[in-house]
C-alpha positions as CSV (number, residue, x, y, z in Angstrom):
1,M,-0.1,-0.1,0.0
2,L,1.5,3.2,-1.2
3,E,-1.0,5.8,0.3
4,G,-4.3,5.9,2.1
5,T,-6.1,2.9,3.6
6,V,-7.6,0.1,1.6
7,S,-10.1,-2.2,3.0
8,V,-9.6,-5.9,1.8
9,R,-12.5,-8.6,2.4
10,V,-11.3,-12.0,2.5
11,K,-14.0,-14.7,3.2
12,G,-16.2,-12.2,5.1
13,K,-13.5,-10.8,7.1
14,I,-12.2,-7.1,6.6
15,F,-8.7,-6.2,6.7
16,E,-7.5,-2.5,6.7
17,V,-4.2,-2.2,5.0
18,E,-2.5,1.2,5.7
19,A,0.2,2.9,3.6
20,G,3.4,0.8,4.0
21,G,1.6,-2.3,4.6
22,F,0.6,-5.3,2.4
23,H,-1.8,-8.1,2.2
24,L,-1.0,-11.5,0.7
25,R,-3.6,-13.7,-0.8
26,P,-2.9,-16.8,-2.7
27,R,-4.7,-17.2,-6.2
28,G,-8.2,-18.7,-5.6
29,I,-9.1,-17.1,-2.3
30,E,-12.4,-15.3,-2.7
31,H,-11.6,-11.7,-2.0
32,T,-12.4,-8.1,-2.8
33,F,-10.8,-4.7,-2.0
34,F,-12.3,-1.3,-1.8
35,N,-11.7,2.2,-0.5
36,C,-14.3,3.2,2.1
37,T,-12.7,6.6,3.2
38,D,-12.8,10.0,1.5
39,K,-9.1,10.1,0.8
40,P,-7.4,8.5,-2.3
41,I,-5.7,5.3,-2.4
42,R,-2.7,4.3,-4.3
43,F,-1.2,0.8,-4.2
44,M,0.5,-2.0,-6.4
45,H,-1.2,-5.1,-7.0
46,L,1.0,-7.9,-8.1
47,Y,-0.1,-10.8,-10.1
48,F,2.1,-13.5,-11.6
49,N,1.8,-15.4,-14.8
50,Q,-1.6,-13.8,-15.8
51,N,-2.7,-10.8,-17.6
52,F,-5.0,-9.5,-14.7
53,E,-4.4,-5.9,-15.5
54,D,-6.4,-6.4,-18.7
55,Y,-9.4,-7.9,-16.6
56,L,-9.2,-4.8,-14.2
57,E,-9.0,-2.5,-17.0
58,D,-12.1,-4.0,-18.6
59,F,-13.9,-4.2,-15.3
60,F,-13.0,-0.7,-13.8
61,L,-13.0,1.3,-16.9
62,K,-15.9,-0.2,-18.9
63,I,-18.3,-2.4,-16.9
64,V,-18.4,-0.3,-13.7
65,P,-18.7,3.1,-15.5
66,D,-21.5,1.6,-17.5
67,M,-23.1,0.3,-14.4
68,V,-22.9,3.7,-12.5
69,K,-24.0,5.8,-15.7
70,N,-27.2,3.5,-16.2
71,N,-27.7,3.1,-12.6
72,L,-27.7,-0.6,-12.7
73,S,-26.7,-3.1,-9.9
74,P,-24.0,-6.1,-10.4
75,M,-27.2,-8.3,-10.5
76,D,-28.7,-6.5,-13.5
77,S,-28.6,-9.2,-16.3
78,R,-26.7,-6.9,-18.6
79,I,-24.0,-6.3,-16.2
80,A,-24.0,-9.7,-14.9
81,K,-23.4,-11.4,-18.4
82,R,-20.7,-8.9,-19.1
83,M,-19.0,-9.7,-15.9
84,A,-19.4,-13.6,-16.6
85,R,-17.7,-13.0,-20.0
86,N,-15.0,-11.2,-18.6
87,D,-14.6,-13.9,-15.9
88,E,-14.5,-16.7,-18.4
89,K,-12.1,-14.7,-20.5
90,F,-9.5,-14.0,-17.8
91,G,-10.0,-17.3,-15.6
92,V,-11.5,-15.2,-12.8
93,T,-14.6,-16.0,-10.6
94,M,-16.5,-12.8,-9.7
95,F,-19.4,-13.1,-7.3
96,P,-21.8,-10.3,-8.4
97,Q,-24.4,-11.5,-5.9
98,N,-22.1,-10.3,-3.1
99,L,-21.1,-6.8,-4.6
100,Q,-24.2,-4.8,-4.0
101,A,-24.2,-5.6,-0.2
102,I,-20.7,-4.2,-0.1
103,I,-21.5,-1.2,-2.2
104,D,-24.5,-0.4,0.1
105,K,-22.6,-1.1,3.2
106,Y,-19.6,0.9,2.5
107,K,-21.5,3.6,0.5
108,L,-18.9,2.9,-2.4
109,I,-21.0,4.5,-5.0
110,E,-23.2,7.5,-4.5
């Protein structure tokens, strides 16, 4: 973690990682991360032997903006289908049924 504090949720437990800290998760562990503060975060996320940056770029720069722009939830069929295609393409398992509760609880989208 380079700047700020990121919340990392692993199997239902929340870890707060502050600047200078790190969080290690082996591949295949259900997790998510988010910023529930009003301050910016900056971090490095390392993935070995995979093109995960392409997955994140598609998710955060295409899917999420469309979801916000059209006021859709992750469970909306159009969003869920796009996420499923992205998951299949990149070998990731997303749990869209879990996203809305996290978004609502931590007020991640206003």
